[in-house]
C-alpha positions in Angstrom: -21.5 0.8 11.4 -20.6 3.8 9.2 -18.3 3.7 6.2 -15.1 5.8 6.3 -14.0 7.5 3.1 -10.5 7.2 1.9 -8.4 10.3 2.5 -8.0 12.4 -0.6 -6.1 15.5 -1.8 -7.8 18.8 -1.8 -6.6 21.8 -3.8 -6.2 24.9 -1.8 -7.8 28.0 -3.2 -7.4 31.8 -2.7 -11.0 32.6 -3.6 -13.1 34.7 -1.2 -14.9 32.5 1.2 -13.0 29.3 0.6 -12.1 27.3 3.7 -10.0 24.3 4.1 -12.2 21.4 5.1 -12.3 20.5 8.8 -9.7 17.8 9.6 -7.6 18.5 6.4 -3.9 19.0 6.8 -2.1 21.6 4.9 1.1 20.1 3.2 2.4 23.2 1.4 5.7 24.8 1.9 7.4 26.0 4.1 6.2 23.3 6.5 7.8 20.1 7.2 5.4 18.3 4.8 6.1 20.7 1.9 8.1 19.4 -1.0 11.6 20.6 -0.6 12.2 20.6 -4.3 11.3 23.9 -6.0 8.6 24.2 -8.7 11.2 25.8 -11.1 12.6 22.3 -11.7 9.1 21.3 -13.2 6.4 19.3 -11.6 7.5 15.9 -13.0 11.1 16.5 -11.8 10.0 17.7 -8.4 7.9 14.5 -7.9 10.8 12.3 -9.1 13.2 13.9 -6.7 10.6 13.7 -3.9 10.3 9.9 -4.4 14.0 9.6 -4.1 13.9 11.8 -0.9 11.2 9.7 0.7 12.9 6.4 -0.3 16.2 7.7 1.2 18.1 7.2 -2.1 20.8 9.5 -1.0 23.4 8.7 -3.6 21.0 9.2 -6.5 19.7 12.4 -4.9 23.2 13.7 -4.5 24.1 12.7 -8.0 20.8 13.8 -9.6 19.2 16.6 -7.8 20.3 18.0 -4.4 22.9 20.3 -5.9 20.0 22.2 -7.7 18.4 23.0 -4.5 20.8 25.1 -2.5 20.2 22.5 0.3 22.7 20.1 1.5 22.3 16.3 1.6 22.5 16.5 5.4 19.8 18.9 5.6 17.6 16.7 3.4 18.4 13.7 5.6 17.4 15.6 8.8 14.3 16.8 7.1 13.3 13.2 6.2 13.9 12.0 9.7 11.5 14.6 11.0 8.9 14.0 8.2 8.9 10.2 8.8 8.5 10.8 12.5 5.5 13.0 11.9 3.9 11.0 9.1 1.4 9.4 11.5 -0.2 12.9 11.9 -1.4 12.6 8.4 -3.0 9.1 8.7 -6.7 9.3 7.8 -6.7 13.0 6.9 -7.3 14.8 3.6 -4.2 16.7 2.5 -4.4 20.1 1.0 -1.9 21.6 -1.4 -2.0 24.2 -4.2 -1.5 21.7 -7.1 -4.3 21.2 -9.5 -6.4 18.0 -9.0 -5.8 15.3 -11.6 -2.1 16.0 -11.7 0.1 13.9 -9.4 1.9 15.9 -6.7 3.9 15.2 -3.5 0.6 15.4 -1.5 -0.5 12.2 -3.4 2.7 10.4 -2.4 2.3 11.6 1.3 -1.4 10.3 1.3 0.0 6.8 0.2 2.8 6.8 2.7 0.7 8.1 5.6 -1.9 5.3 5.0 0.4 2.5 4.6 0.9 2.2 0.8 4.7 2.9 -0.1 4.9 3.6 -3.9 
């Protein structure tokens, strides 16, 4: 019986000849798995707001972050419903995003959620 490796995050690259590994899923914007919080907020703040988003902490999100996005709370709620419905698509797959490895990003959070670990 072979051993299965744990899914991991892969950094996407624009270098000539680079290809996303087979079976990896891209979780960048603008897709449903992309972080709806923009990078201009800063990486740590985007990640903090993403945790609130996934954990459906709507009152905190409204108070602390959604107004900075140009996105309504209703739009965030609808997006979360779709994301949670599609989360099983990520189970067991490596996830690819643009963030540098070694720095936590939303793809790390998605890896945990998709594979049964809710941070």
